[in-house]
C-alpha positions in Angstrom: 93.1 77.4 137.9 93.2 79.1 141.3 95.2 77.5 144.1 92.1 76.8 146.3 90.4 75.1 143.3 93.4 72.9 142.8 93.4 71.9 146.4 89.7 71.2 146.3 90.1 69.1 143.2 93.0 67.2 144.8 90.9 66.5 147.9 88.0 65.2 145.9 90.2 62.9 143.8 91.9 61.5 147.0 88.5 61.1 148.7 87.0 59.2 145.8 90.0 56.9 145.7 89.8 56.2 149.4 86.1 55.5 149.3 86.4 52.8 146.7 88.0 49.5 147.8 88.2 45.9 147.1 85.3 43.7 148.1 86.3 40.6 150.0 84.0 37.6 150.1 84.4 34.7 152.5 83.9 31.2 151.2 80.8 29.5 152.4 81.1 27.6 155.6 81.4 23.8 155.5 78.1 22.2 156.7 80.1 20.0 159.1 81.8 23.0 160.7 78.4 24.7 161.2 76.9 21.8 163.0 79.9 21.0 165.2 79.4 21.8 168.9 82.0 24.0 170.5 84.4 22.3 172.9 83.2 22.7 176.5 85.2 25.3 178.4 87.0 23.9 181.4 86.9 25.9 184.6 90.3 27.3 185.4 91.7 29.1 188.4 91.0 32.8 188.2 93.2 35.8 188.5 93.4 37.0 192.2 92.7 33.6 193.8 95.1 32.6 196.6 97.2 29.5 196.4 95.2 28.0 199.2 92.0 28.5 197.3 93.4 27.0 194.1 94.6 23.9 195.9 91.3 23.5 197.8 89.2 23.8 194.7 91.4 22.1 192.0 93.5 19.8 194.1 97.3 19.4 194.5 99.2 20.2 191.3 101.5 17.6 189.6 104.4 19.8 190.2 105.1 23.1 192.1 107.9 25.2 190.5 109.5 27.5 193.1 109.3 31.3 192.8 112.0 33.2 190.8 112.7 36.8 190.2 111.3 40.0 191.6 108.4 40.0 191.9 108.5 36.3 192.8 106.7 34.3 190.1 106.0 30.6 190.7 103.9 28.1 188.8 101.9 25.1 189.5 101.7 22.4 186.8 98.3 20.6 186.4 97.5 17.9 183.7 95.6 20.4 181.5 96.9 23.8 182.5 99.6 25.8 184.3 98.8 28.4 187.0 101.2 31.3 187.4 101.4 33.1 190.8 102.9 36.4 191.9 103.5 35.8 195.6 100.4 34.0 196.8 98.0 35.2 194.0 97.1 33.8 190.6 98.2 36.2 187.8 97.5 33.9 184.8 96.4 30.4 183.9 97.4 28.8 180.6 95.5 25.9 179.2 97.4 23.2 177.3 96.4 22.3 173.8 95.4 18.7 173.2 
């Protein structure tokens, strides 16, 4: 067998192996899960909002944790979520699980 025939045969064998794979089937969904309504999304402070805007729109937090580090990161604790600020601006809001 010539070298280029051997390489071609090898490539065809590898290609046919890669093309075949296992078939994965998902179990059928439970009827209750299909009819359940998704939980309503609560409106949270958005990235880029200023502290003044957050307090005006969402009210005073339960607790204000002072800034630490460089850049200064502070957080405000609300009943259902925590808002993280860099300086005066929201960088992230994390919702609490219930």
